[in-house]
C-alpha positions as CSV (number, residue, x, y, z in Angstrom):
1,X,-150.8,-186.7,146.4
2,X,-152.5,-187.6,143.1
3,X,-151.1,-187.3,139.7
4,X,-154.0,-184.9,138.8
5,X,-152.9,-182.6,141.7
6,X,-149.3,-182.7,140.4
7,X,-150.4,-182.0,136.8
8,X,-152.2,-178.8,138.0
9,X,-148.9,-177.3,139.3
10,X,-147.7,-174.4,137.0
11,X,-144.2,-176.0,136.9
12,X,-145.7,-178.8,134.7
13,X,-147.9,-176.6,132.5
14,X,-147.0,-176.7,128.8
15,X,-144.7,-179.7,129.1
16,X,-145.2,-182.6,126.7
17,X,-146.4,-185.8,128.4
18,X,-142.9,-187.3,128.0
19,X,-141.2,-184.2,129.6
20,X,-143.7,-184.2,132.4
21,X,-143.3,-187.9,133.0
22,X,-139.5,-187.6,133.0
23,X,-139.6,-184.8,135.6
24,X,-142.3,-186.3,137.8
25,X,-140.3,-189.5,138.4
26,X,-137.4,-187.4,139.8
27,X,-139.6,-185.6,142.4
28,X,-140.2,-187.1,145.9
29,X,-143.1,-186.2,148.1
30,X,-142.2,-184.3,151.3
31,X,-144.5,-183.3,154.2
32,X,-143.5,-180.4,156.4
33,X,-145.3,-179.5,159.6
34,X,-146.2,-176.1,161.1
35,X,-143.3,-174.0,162.1
36,X,-140.7,-176.5,160.7
37,X,-137.6,-175.2,159.0
38,X,-137.3,-176.6,155.5
39,X,-133.8,-175.2,155.2
40,X,-131.7,-172.4,156.8
41,X,-129.9,-169.5,155.2
42,X,-126.4,-170.7,154.5
43,X,-127.3,-174.4,154.4
44,X,-126.0,-176.4,151.4
45,X,-128.4,-175.9,148.5
46,X,-129.4,-179.4,147.7
47,X,-133.1,-179.4,146.8
48,X,-135.7,-177.6,144.8
49,X,-139.3,-177.8,146.2
50,X,-142.6,-177.4,144.5
51,X,-145.3,-176.4,147.0
52,X,-148.4,-178.5,146.4
53,X,-150.5,-177.5,149.5
54,X,-149.8,-175.2,152.4
55,X,-147.5,-172.3,152.7
56,X,-143.7,-171.7,153.0
57,X,-142.4,-168.4,154.3
58,X,-139.0,-167.3,153.0
59,X,-137.0,-165.2,155.4
60,X,-133.7,-163.4,154.9
61,X,-131.3,-162.4,157.7
62,X,-128.9,-159.5,156.9
63,X,-125.7,-159.6,158.8
64,X,-126.7,-156.6,160.9
65,X,-130.4,-157.1,161.4
66,X,-133.3,-159.3,162.2
67,X,-135.0,-161.9,160.1
68,X,-137.1,-160.3,157.3
69,X,-140.0,-162.3,155.8
70,X,-139.5,-161.7,152.0
71,X,-142.1,-164.1,150.5
72,X,-145.0,-166.3,151.2
73,X,-145.0,-169.2,148.7
74,X,-148.3,-171.1,148.3
75,X,-149.6,-173.9,146.2
76,X,-147.8,-174.0,142.8
77,X,-144.9,-172.0,144.0
78,X,-141.2,-172.9,143.9
79,X,-138.8,-172.8,146.9
80,X,-135.1,-173.5,147.0
81,X,-134.2,-172.4,143.5
82,X,-130.6,-171.9,144.6
83,X,-130.2,-175.7,144.3
84,X,-131.4,-175.7,140.7
85,X,-128.9,-173.0,139.8
86,X,-126.0,-174.9,141.3
87,X,-125.4,-172.4,144.1
88,X,-123.4,-173.6,147.0
89,X,-125.9,-172.6,149.7
90,X,-129.4,-171.2,150.2
91,X,-129.5,-167.4,150.4
92,X,-132.5,-167.4,152.7
93,X,-134.3,-169.6,155.2
94,X,-137.6,-171.4,154.5
95,X,-140.2,-172.2,157.2
96,X,-143.5,-174.1,156.8
97,X,-146.3,-171.9,158.0
98,X,-148.7,-174.8,158.5
99,X,-148.9,-178.4,157.3
100,X,-147.4,-178.2,153.8
101,X,-147.1,-180.9,151.1
102,X,-144.3,-180.5,148.6
103,X,-142.4,-182.3,145.9
104,X,-138.6,-182.3,146.3
105,X,-136.0,-182.7,143.5
106,X,-132.3,-182.7,143.9
107,X,-130.8,-179.7,142.1
108,X,-128.1,-181.9,140.5
109,X,-130.7,-184.2,139.0
110,X,-132.6,-181.2,137.5
111,X,-129.3,-179.8,136.0
112,X,-128.6,-183.3,134.6
113,X,-132.0,-183.4,132.9
114,X,-131.4,-179.9,131.4
115,X,-128.1,-181.0,130.0
116,X,-129.5,-184.3,128.5
117,X,-132.7,-182.6,127.2
118,X,-132.0,-179.0,126.3
119,X,-135.6,-178.4,125.2
120,X,-136.9,-179.4,128.6
121,X,-134.1,-177.5,130.2
122,X,-135.2,-174.2,128.4
123,X,-138.7,-174.6,129.7
124,X,-137.5,-175.3,133.3
125,X,-135.1,-172.4,133.2
126,X,-137.9,-170.1,131.9
127,X,-140.1,-171.1,134.9
128,X,-137.2,-170.6,137.3
129,X,-136.4,-167.2,135.8
130,X,-140.0,-166.1,136.3
131,X,-140.0,-167.2,139.9
132,X,-136.6,-165.5,140.6
133,X,-137.8,-162.2,138.9
134,X,-141.0,-162.1,140.9
135,X,-139.2,-163.0,144.2
136,X,-136.6,-160.2,143.6
137,X,-139.3,-157.7,142.9
138,X,-141.2,-158.6,146.0
139,X,-138.0,-158.5,148.1
140,X,-137.2,-155.0,146.8
141,X,-140.7,-153.8,147.7
142,X,-140.4,-155.3,151.2
143,X,-136.9,-153.9,151.8
144,X,-138.1,-150.4,150.8
145,X,-141.1,-150.6,153.1
146,X,-138.9,-151.7,156.0
147,X,-136.5,-148.9,155.3
148,X,-139.3,-146.4,155.3
149,X,-140.6,-147.8,158.6
150,X,-137.1,-147.6,160.1
151,X,-136.4,-144.1,158.7
152,X,-139.7,-142.5,159.5
153,X,-139.2,-142.4,163.3
154,X,-135.7,-140.9,162.8
155,X,-137.1,-138.4,160.3
156,X,-139.9,-137.4,162.6
157,X,-137.4,-136.9,165.5
158,X,-135.3,-134.7,163.2
159,X,-138.4,-132.8,162.1
160,X,-139.5,-132.2,165.6
161,X,-136.0,-131.1,166.6
162,X,-135.8,-128.7,163.6
163,X,-139.3,-127.3,164.3
164,X,-138.5,-127.0,168.0
165,X,-135.3,-125.0,167.3
166,X,-136.8,-122.7,164.7
167,X,-139.7,-121.7,167.0
168,X,-137.4,-120.8,169.9
């Protein structure tokens, strides 16, 4: 992974060379292979990941249902933001769709940087807020689509039953 490749990631856009250099030295490269689990829902939230190449699928499992794919994170995306926010565990699972290269940063280290350098901290938090907002919007849309799919067969059955009764 070259420095130029890392510099192209949106996470580093707009940072001064000092800020970028400070953050880059905290990230470690990670390779993930096809169908590998990066982390599971409920695992301790330790790391934030920047996707350099490949794709990570985020899946959520409600207590009473099957796994729901809620996001496909590609190059430039961020995965595992629960760690950056200091949450105790990941709220979803992450799987590598194919060979995926990432940069990994311990959430505690990122929070330490934000405390030591508030200006950098604000920029990082703005990036995370944008990722979180987009992910929540996508999740809402997917949940609504799933609900419509689940409810449509029931509604069609009720409609058929209602029409069947009224025509008798």
